[in-house]
N, C-alpha and C positions, 0 to 999 in steps of 0.2 A: 559844741561835739556832744556834751552829754544829753543835752535838750534833743538832739537829732536822732541819738541811738534808740531812745525809748519809744518814740513815734514809729520809726522802722522796726524795729521788733514786734509791734502789734500789728503791723501792716503785713508783715511776714508769717505772724502767727494766724492770723484770720485768712490770707492768702493760701497758706497751706491746709487749714482744715475744709476748705471748699473742695478738693480733690476728693475723688472717690477712693476709697479703700480698696474696693473691688471694681474692677472694670465691668460696664456692663456687656453682657455675653450677646453674641450676634444672634442665638436662637433662646432670648429670654422668653421665659414662660410668661404672659400678661398677668397683671395682678390679680383681677378678678379670676382667672384661671386656675391661679397659684393658691388662691383661698379654696376653689374648690377642690384642688389635688390634696391639699392638706387637710381639708375637713374629712375627706373619704378616707384618706390614710389614717387619720385618728380614730374613725369610726371603725374601721377593719382593725386597726391594734387594740381597740376596746375590745371588739368582738373576740379576737384571739385570746385574750386574758380572762373573758368573762364565759365563754364557752369554747375553749380549743377544739373540742370532738367536732363542734359545727363545720370548722374551716379545716379540719383534718379529713372528714368523710367525703367532703366535695373537693380535697386536694388542691386548694386554692393557697396561691403565694399571693398575700396581699399587694407587696410592691409590683410585682409583676402584673396583676389585675390592673393596679392604677394605671402602669406604662401604657397597657394595652387599650385601656377605656379613653385615657387622653392622648393617645398617640404621642408619646414623648418617650426618653430613654432615661436611663439612670444618670449619663453625664450631664443632660439639659436639665434634669431636677436638681442635681448638686449644684450646677453652675448658677440656676436661677435661685436657690435656696441660698448659696454663699451671697449672690448680691443682694438679695432684700435683706439678710439678716447684717449686711455692713452698715445698714443704715436703721439704726435702733428704733426709731418713731414709726418708720416705715414697718418694720417687722411687727412691730407691737400693735400696730393697727391692723395688720393681719390677722394675728391672733385673738385680737377683740373681735373681729368679725368672724372668726370661727367658734370662738367661744358663744357670741351672741346666738348664731345658728344652732349650735348644739343646746343650749336652753330653749330656744324656741320649740326645737323638736322633741327635747324631752318633755315639754310641756304638752304637747300634742300626743305624745305616745300615753303620758298620764292620763289624759283626758280619754284616749282611748280604751285603755284598761278600764277606768271607772265605768265607762259606757259597757265594756264586755261584762263586768263584774255584775252591773245591775240587771243586763238581759239574763245571766246564768241564773242570778236569784229569782228573777220573775218566773223563766222556765221551770225552775225547780218548785216553786210555789204553785203554778200552774199542773204540774205533774203530780203534786201533792193532793191537790183538788181533785183532780179526775180520780186519784187512786182512792180517795174518800168517797166520790160519787160511784165509783164502780162497787165498793164495798156495800153502800148504802142500797144500790141496786139488787146487788145478789141478796143481801138480806130481806129486802121487800121481795124479792122472787120466790125464797125459802118460805116467807110468811104466806103468799099465794098459794104455794103448793100444799102448804099445811091445811089451809082452809078448803082447798078443793077436796081433801081427802076426807 
């Protein structure tokens, strides 16, 4: 009898683990789209804390903007988020994808900033050269005028 209880306990334990904690909603946002939604939300939330005036001047509600952009509603988002969050590995995978995208775009932005700084520096040097050249030209003009007199 004791030999039979232990295997039954294991079978019961493993079969109960297979059941979903949260049932799949009818209007589930597909995983790739959910990654896009959460990525955009993270960007808008970062903007809200980095430069709140930018969002306030345009009177943007980040969550409403996302709902309109992806044609979803708050209930659909919450249900989908709860469904994905109920599977730790899946949710971690979603956040890893978001993090990878953020890192990739951060490096692209940093590269663009470097390029803009180089352009600004070159422009500044060019303007300084033109200023020096104009000053030299005006000195040369003054010398010519003095020689003509």
